[in-house]
C-alpha positions as CSV (number, residue, x, y, z in Angstrom):
1,M,121.9,41.0,-168.4
2,L,124.8,39.1,-170.4
3,P,125.3,42.1,-173.0
4,L,125.5,44.5,-170.2
5,A,128.1,42.5,-168.2
6,L,130.1,42.0,-171.5
7,G,129.9,45.7,-172.0
8,C,131.3,46.5,-168.6
9,L,134.0,44.0,-169.0
10,W,135.0,45.5,-172.3
11,L,135.3,48.9,-170.6
12,L,137.4,47.7,-168.0
13,L,139.7,46.1,-170.2
14,Q,140.0,49.3,-172.4
15,R,143.3,51.2,-172.3
16,P,142.6,55.0,-173.4
17,A,145.6,56.0,-175.5
18,V,147.4,59.2,-174.7
19,A,149.0,61.2,-177.5
20,A,152.4,60.0,-178.4
21,V,155.4,61.9,-176.9
22,S,158.6,62.5,-179.1
23,M,162.1,62.9,-177.5
24,D,165.7,62.9,-179.1
25,S,168.7,61.3,-177.5
26,Q,172.6,61.5,-178.1
27,C,174.2,58.2,-179.1
28,G,175.9,56.6,-176.2
29,A,174.0,58.6,-173.6
30,A,171.2,57.0,-171.3
31,A,167.7,57.7,-172.5
32,V,164.9,58.1,-170.1
33,L,161.6,57.6,-171.7
34,P,158.6,58.9,-169.4
35,C,155.3,57.0,-168.9
36,P,152.8,60.0,-169.0
37,P,149.7,58.0,-167.5
38,A,152.0,57.3,-164.3
39,V,152.9,60.9,-163.6
40,K,149.9,61.1,-161.1
41,G,151.3,58.0,-159.2
42,M,150.6,54.2,-159.3
43,Q,147.8,54.1,-156.5
44,N,145.2,53.1,-159.0
45,F,147.4,50.5,-161.0
46,W,148.9,47.1,-159.8
47,A,151.2,46.6,-162.7
48,S,153.2,48.3,-165.6
49,G,155.3,47.4,-168.5
50,W,157.0,48.7,-171.6
51,Y,156.9,47.4,-175.1
52,K,158.6,48.1,-178.3
53,V,156.0,48.6,-181.2
54,I,156.9,47.1,-184.4
55,N,155.0,48.1,-187.6
56,N,152.5,50.1,-185.5
57,S,150.9,46.9,-184.2
58,Q,153.1,44.2,-183.0
59,E,154.3,44.7,-179.4
60,T,157.4,43.1,-178.2
61,G,157.7,43.0,-174.4
62,L,160.7,44.6,-172.9
63,I,160.2,45.0,-169.0
64,R,157.6,44.8,-166.5
65,N,156.9,45.9,-163.0
66,L,154.8,44.0,-160.6
67,K,154.6,45.0,-157.0
68,N,157.7,47.2,-157.2
69,R,159.6,44.1,-158.7
70,T,161.0,44.7,-162.4
71,T,161.7,41.7,-164.6
72,V,163.0,41.8,-168.0
73,Y,161.1,39.5,-170.6
74,D,162.8,36.5,-171.8
75,K,165.0,36.5,-174.9
76,I,165.6,40.3,-174.2
77,Q,169.5,40.6,-174.2
78,R,169.4,44.5,-174.2
79,P,169.5,45.7,-170.7
80,F,166.5,47.8,-169.6
81,L,165.6,49.4,-166.4
82,M,162.6,51.3,-164.7
83,D,162.7,54.0,-162.3
84,E,160.1,54.9,-159.7
85,Q,158.0,56.9,-162.0
86,Q,157.8,53.9,-164.2
87,S,159.9,55.6,-166.9
88,L,162.2,53.2,-169.3
89,V,165.9,53.7,-168.9
90,I,168.0,52.6,-171.9
91,P,171.7,52.6,-171.2
92,K,174.0,53.9,-173.9
93,V,171.4,54.0,-176.6
94,R,172.5,53.2,-180.3
95,P,170.6,54.1,-183.5
96,E,169.0,50.7,-183.6
97,D,167.2,51.6,-180.4
98,A,165.1,54.3,-182.2
99,G,161.3,53.6,-182.6
100,T,158.1,53.8,-180.7
101,Y,157.8,52.4,-177.3
102,R,154.7,51.9,-175.3
103,C,154.0,52.1,-171.6
104,S,151.1,50.1,-170.3
105,L,149.5,50.3,-166.9
106,W,147.2,47.7,-165.6
107,A,144.5,49.4,-163.4
108,N,142.8,48.2,-160.1
109,V,139.3,47.1,-159.9
110,G,137.2,50.3,-160.6
111,H,139.7,52.2,-162.8
112,F,140.8,52.1,-166.4
113,N,143.9,50.5,-167.8
114,Q,146.3,53.1,-169.5
115,Q,148.8,53.2,-172.1
116,A,151.1,55.9,-173.9
117,D,153.6,55.9,-176.7
118,V,156.9,57.5,-176.8
119,I,158.9,57.9,-180.0
120,L,162.6,58.0,-179.5
121,R,165.1,59.4,-182.1
122,V,168.8,58.6,-181.5
123,S,171.5,60.7,-183.4
124,D,173.9,59.0,-185.7
125,C,177.2,57.9,-183.6
126,S,179.4,59.2,-186.1
127,T,178.0,62.6,-186.4
128,P,179.0,65.1,-183.8
129,W,176.6,67.4,-182.3
130,P,176.3,70.9,-183.8
131,G,178.8,73.3,-182.5
132,T,181.4,70.9,-181.5
133,S,184.6,69.5,-182.9
134,P,184.9,65.7,-183.4
135,T,186.4,65.4,-179.9
136,G,183.4,67.0,-178.5
137,T,185.0,70.4,-177.6
138,S,183.2,73.6,-178.5
139,L,184.8,75.8,-181.2
140,R,184.7,79.4,-180.8
141,G,183.7,81.5,-183.9
142,S,187.2,82.9,-184.7
143,E,188.8,79.3,-184.4
144,R,186.3,77.9,-186.7
145,E,186.8,80.8,-189.2
146,G,190.7,80.4,-189.0
147,S,190.6,76.7,-189.5
148,A,188.1,76.9,-192.3
149,S,190.2,79.5,-194.5
150,P,193.5,78.2,-195.8
151,N,194.5,81.6,-196.8
152,S,194.0,83.2,-193.4
153,T,197.1,85.2,-192.3
154,C,196.4,84.6,-188.5
155,C,198.5,81.7,-188.3
156,R,201.2,81.8,-191.0
157,E,204.7,83.0,-190.2
158,P,205.9,86.3,-192.0
159,L,208.5,85.9,-194.6
160,I,211.9,87.6,-193.5
161,P,213.4,89.6,-196.6
162,V,217.1,88.6,-197.2
163,L,218.3,92.2,-197.0
164,A,216.9,92.6,-193.3
165,A,218.5,89.4,-192.4
166,V,222.0,90.5,-193.8
167,L,221.5,94.0,-192.1
168,G,220.7,92.4,-188.9
169,L,223.7,90.2,-189.0
170,L,225.8,93.2,-189.8
171,A,224.6,95.4,-187.1
172,F,225.3,92.5,-184.6
173,N,228.8,92.1,-185.7
174,V,229.3,95.9,-185.4
175,G,227.9,96.0,-182.1
176,K,230.1,93.2,-180.9
177,G,233.3,94.9,-182.3
178,L,232.3,98.2,-180.5
179,L,231.9,96.3,-177.4
180,S,235.3,94.7,-177.6
181,I,236.9,98.1,-178.1
182,I,235.2,99.7,-175.3
183,L,236.3,96.7,-173.0
184,I,239.8,97.1,-174.3
185,L,239.9,100.7,-173.4
186,V,238.4,100.1,-170.1
187,I,241.1,97.6,-169.1
188,R,243.9,100.0,-170.5
189,V,242.5,102.8,-168.4
190,S,242.3,100.5,-165.3
191,L,246.1,99.4,-165.6
192,K,247.3,103.1,-166.3
193,Y,245.2,104.1,-162.9
194,K,246.9,101.0,-160.9
195,R,250.5,102.1,-162.3
196,R,250.2,105.5,-161.2
197,R,248.8,104.6,-157.7
198,K,251.8,102.2,-157.4
199,Q,254.3,104.8,-158.5
200,A,252.6,107.5,-156.1
201,R,253.4,105.0,-153.1
202,N,256.9,104.3,-154.1
203,L,257.6,108.1,-154.0
């Protein structure tokens, strides 16, 4: 009877592993790590928790949820959160947050404990995402090509020949002179017309 009881106890304490899930996160963004065993709900479990796995064996406790009350483990200075789906929320992830995280669920009597690993990869904070400029704005293909070619003619000002500049200045002066002559003629004609009208009135 004793071996049978020990065997049953061992089965109850087992936590069948689920295949590890990998996900990528951008540096500075909030990473949400799902807990696959909790997808169907927590009706068969009385507690849950998250750990960071070091050297594939050592577990460092991060946060646990007991009766809908979350508590961060002692000596953990990094802020961690858990949502209603038991997902681990890491605000403003950094490259050092990358690694393997383990979600553990403790089952009620008659059910099995569960666990699953999530591998988090974080982008380098100094490396912009593909297709973006250092300020985070997307560049169109023509803009990228123009900025990459120093010999491109799209943005260079054309050189004005000296002869064209001289001819343009000469044409401007000639036009100005003609306009002055026309204005003088108009004034003379107007004065003559006024004189004739005045003489006609005197007669």
